[in-house]
Structures are given as C-alpha cells and as structure tokens.
N, C-alpha and C positions, 0 to 999 in steps of 0.2 A: 838664799838672798841674794838680790840683784845689787848692781853696783850702784853707787849714788848717780843721780841725773842732774845735771846742770839747772839752774833755775829757768824756768820758761820752756822747758822741753817736755814732750808728753814722754812717757815711759816706753822705752823701746821692746819689741818682741812680739811673736805672734800669739802668745798665749792672751786668753780672754781674762778680762778682768773681772771682778766682782764677786760674791760669794762662791765658794766651791760646792756647797751642798746646793741639790736642786731646790730643797724645801727653803733656801734663803731667797728665792725670787719668787715674785708675783706678777701674774698677767694683769693686763690693764683692767679688764672686768673684775680681778680680785682687788685691785687698788681702788676701783669705783665702789665697790662693796665695803672695803673697810674704812673709806673716807666718807660714806654714805652720801655719794653724789653721783650723777650721771656719767656714763662712759664720755659723752660728749665734752663733759667738763675736765675729766682726766686728759683728754687730748689737749683742750686749751691750756691746761697747766703744764703740759710738755712743751706746748709751743711758747708759753710765757716763761719758761724755764724755771717753774715751781718745781716740778719733778723731772726725774732723769730716766729715760727708757732706751734699752737697747734691744737689737734682735739677738735672741739665743734659741737655737734650733728653729728659726723660721718665725718665731712669735715674739713681739715686743713684750719686754719684761722688765721690771725695776727690783732691785734688791729690796727685800721687805724690811731690812734694818732702817732704811730711809723713810718709813712711815712708822711712827710710834704712837701708840695710845689713840688711834684714829685720826691722827693729824700728820701733817708733813713735818719734819724736824724743823724747828723754828728757824734755823740758821741756812737750811739746805738752799733756798731760792738766792739768796746772796751769794754763796759760794758758787753756785752754778753760773750766775750772773757774771762773777769776776773770772772765773774759768773761762767763759766765752768770750770774753773781753780780752783775755790773754791769748785767745787763739786756739783753745782747747775744743776739739769736736767731742760728741757725747762718748765715745769709746775712749779718748784720751782723758776726759773728765772722770769716767768711771774708774780708769787705771790710777790717776791721780789720788782719788778718794780712797781706794783700796790699797795703794802702796804703802807697805811696812815702813813705818817711822818711829824708830826706838825713842825718840824725844818727845813722843806726844804718849800719855796714858790711853791705853786701848790699842795702841800700836799701829793705828791706821787713822788717817783724817776722818773717814767715815765713823768710826767708833767713837772718836773724840767729839763729833758733832753733837752727839747725845749726852755729851757731860759738860763738866765745868771748862773745858777746853775749846769750846765751840769758837769763841772770838778767836783764840789763837788760830785756829784753822782758817777762820775768815781772813785773818792779817796776813797769813801765808799765802793765801790764793791771791790776795790783792798784790802781794810782793811779786807774783808771777808776772804781773803786766808790765814790770818796769825793766 
C-alpha cells in the first residue's frame, strides 16, 4: 500500500498504473470492435477525453473495465475532463483511477465508477482542481 498523496498531486512512483493482468487491457481496435465504432471514432473519443488510452509495450491500450456492456462507463468522460482540468496527464489520470482508496466500495475510483459511487468519484475528481 502506498502513502496517501496530497490532493491535486499525481501518485508518485515509476510503476505503471492500471490493471495488472494483461487480459485487463484492450487495444484500440479491440475497443472499436467492442463499441461497434470505427477506429477513427475511437481516436476521436480519446482526443475528446471520452476514453483514456496509454502506451503499454509500445501499443496504445485502455483498461477493459472502463468499457462496460458495449459502452463507455457513464461518468468516465466527466471524470477524465475534471482530471485534465486539474492538470493530470493520461498516465497520472490512470494512476488516480487505479489508486487504492479504502473509503470507496470497490477500493479504486475506476471500480467505483461502475457502481453506485460514480458521483462520489466525480466529486473527488472535481475537488482536485481546487
């Protein structure tokens, strides 16, 4: 477990954030297939901060659990925009989403986004900008 990080700061450390299981990641063509959209639409969604993709092993990927039931998690775009406004780059946003938080059911903001605590995750992301 890592030490708590003051509000507004990215989680330190060289470790890469996100799912630890390789099966927990989707390539962008996989995302396009899952969402039933073109790859260019996936690229546009990343630019518009509707999706989050980072490089792993030289390939842009995104955590599979951020795409559920053939759609993007409802609150993900809002959270990504709030984190961007707070100065988080994609890696820092991914770290924040996957940092263990014992005060959230599911233990991480990413897990809580798919449940009843999504608005709380959004509120916490908004507070990072202050």
